[in-house]
N, C-alpha and C positions, 0 to 999 in steps of 0.2 A: 624638556625642563619640570623640575621638581615645582611646585606651586605651595605654599604655605594656604593651609585648614583655614576655610574663611567662619565667622561668627553665622549662626542662623539669622539673627538680624542684624544687615548692616548698617553702619552708617556712613556719612558721605565721606568721611576720610576714608574709610575703607576702601569706597569705590577709586578714590584718586590716586592714592596711593600705593594701588596694586602693580598698574606696568605704567611707564612714561607718557603712552597714549591710550585713548577711549577709541575707537576705529566708530566712526561716524556711518553708520550701514543705512543704504537705502536699498530695498527689495519688492521684486513685482513678481515675484513668484516661489511661492509656499515650499517647493520641490529645493530649492537652493539654501536654505535656511539650516538644514542640518548639517550638510558638509561644510557650508563657512563656517558655520560656529567649530566644527571639528577642526577645520584647516588653522582658524585664528589661536583656538584652545593649543594645540599643537605648535605653535608658533611660540606661545608664552603669552598671549593676550585672552583673558577670560572676560573681563569686562563690555559688555558688547552692547553700543547703544544702538537700537534698532529706531529707526526714525518714525513717527507716525505721520510720513507724506506719502503712503499708498493704501490702498483698500487693504495688500494684506497684510501690513505691518503686523497688526494684533494675531493673527492667527499664526506669522512667524516667530513671533515670541512665543508663543503657546508651545510649537511644538519644539522650540530650543529648550524651552525650560523643562519639556518631557523627556525630551529624547537625548539631549547633551548634558548631565547632571555636572561636571566642570565646567562647562558657562558660568557666568551670571548675565540673564538678559535682562536688558534696560529699557524702556522707553524713551524716544529722544521726540521731541517737538512736542511737547505735553503744554497747550495754547490754554485748557479749560480745566474745572472738576473732573469735568465728565471725563476727560482725555485719560486724566491719573485714575479716576473709578475702573476704567476698561483697561487701563495697562495694567493695574494688579487684580484686576479677576482675570487676566491672561497669562500672571505667572510673572510679570516684570517686579523685579526685587530693587530698581532705584528708576529715578525719571529725572530727565533734562529736558529743561524749556529752553524756549530763545528769547524769551523775556520773564520779565518778573509780575507777578499779581496777587495778592493777599489771599483770593479763594484759590488759586493755585497751590501758593506755600500753606493754606490752611487745608485743604485736603490732603497733598502728601505727607502733612503732619498727622492727621487723623487716620489715615489706611497705614502710616509706619513704613510709608516708602520713602527713602531717603532720597532729598533734591538738591540739582545743583541749578539754579535759577541763574539765568543768562540776564547778565547786566552788561552796559555800552556807557553809565555815567557814575559820576560821583552818588547822585541823588537816589539812585539805583541800589547802589552797593548799601548807603544808608538804609533806604526802606528795608531790603532784605537783612540787614542784620538787625532791624528793628525788631523782625518777625524769626528772631534766631538762626539765621545762615549766615555763618562764616566761610562756607566753601563756596566759590561760587563759579560759573561757567562767564568765561568775559568774549561776548560774539556781539555783529563780529569782529573777531580780535584784528587784524591787520587792519580792516577799514575803518576802525573805531580810534583809530592811534596808535596800535601794535605795540612793540618794545616801549618805545616813550609812553606810551599812556600807563602800562603796568609798574614802570619806574616811578611815575610820576606818583602814583598811587601806594608805593610804599611807603610813603610818609605818614599820610592822614590814616591809610588803612593798612598798619602792619602787619595786625593777627590774622588780615583775610588771605584764603590761598585760593589761587583762579587756576582755572583750567582753559586758556586761551582756545578757542575755535573759531574758524574761519578765516580761509588763507595762509593755514599753517599748514606744513607740506614737508617732506623729507630733509628739504635742502634748507630750511630755516626754523625747522622744530628745535634744534639746538640750541637755537640762542633765545627761544624761547623759556627751555627748562632750564636755562643756566641763571635765570631770577629768582632770588629769593620766596619771592609771593606766588611763584608757578609751582602748584603739585603735580601737573600732569598736562598734555594737550589734547584736543581732539581734533581728529580728520580723519579722510576720505582716502587718503592715498594708499591708504594701505589694505583697502577693499574697493580697486579701480573697478568699475562698470563692467568694463571687458572682461576683464577676468572672469569676473561673477556669471556676463554672457557666455561664453565659454567654458566653465567650469573647471576651470584654472586653477584648483586648488593647492597644487604645491606653489606656485607664484604667490598666490595669498599667504598662507604659512612662511614663505621665505620673508615677504614683506614684512609680518607679524616679527621673525625672528631678528632682523634688522631693527625694527623699532624697540625691541627692547633692550637692545645695547643702548640705546641713546641715554645719556649721562642726565643727571638731575641734582 
């Protein structure tokens, strides 16, 4: 699949608009990082959220950044300024957080690291907007109100674009993507744990191709 050239300095809009799905990746073995990234890129997905849920995550971001230049490695589960700094040093080009604090927002701003801050309430959206963020992660999407909540937010927060994550899967992603305030979704269904463990990269490439066919 042909891909547009990306700017050197990404924005959160670039991250959200590149493909319909941002994979939420949990890696326990550095040797899986490069073949996984290559499979996803071959399937048309290059914005890769590697979550900081494992000790190996930062090293995985580093090797993807160095060995798979077509991929854009990002760091998920950023919960502190220290997480943001470590992610940027490892080569992450964007960040995703499960919630939002001003210290995380400032750290990412100072580092030039585009951030998709996590929000689940109107107050959190207002705080993120006050700090200059208008592209946000809605998390945990299904558990926090899902489609109904996003529709309710279209009125008061019409200028905000969301990436719903949490409970989103291949069976309901199209419903979220049909909403005008949803730019993309985040999910782990295109990077199944069993496929990674088995090194079944063709399966992951096929899942990525399917995800890229989702309409938005």
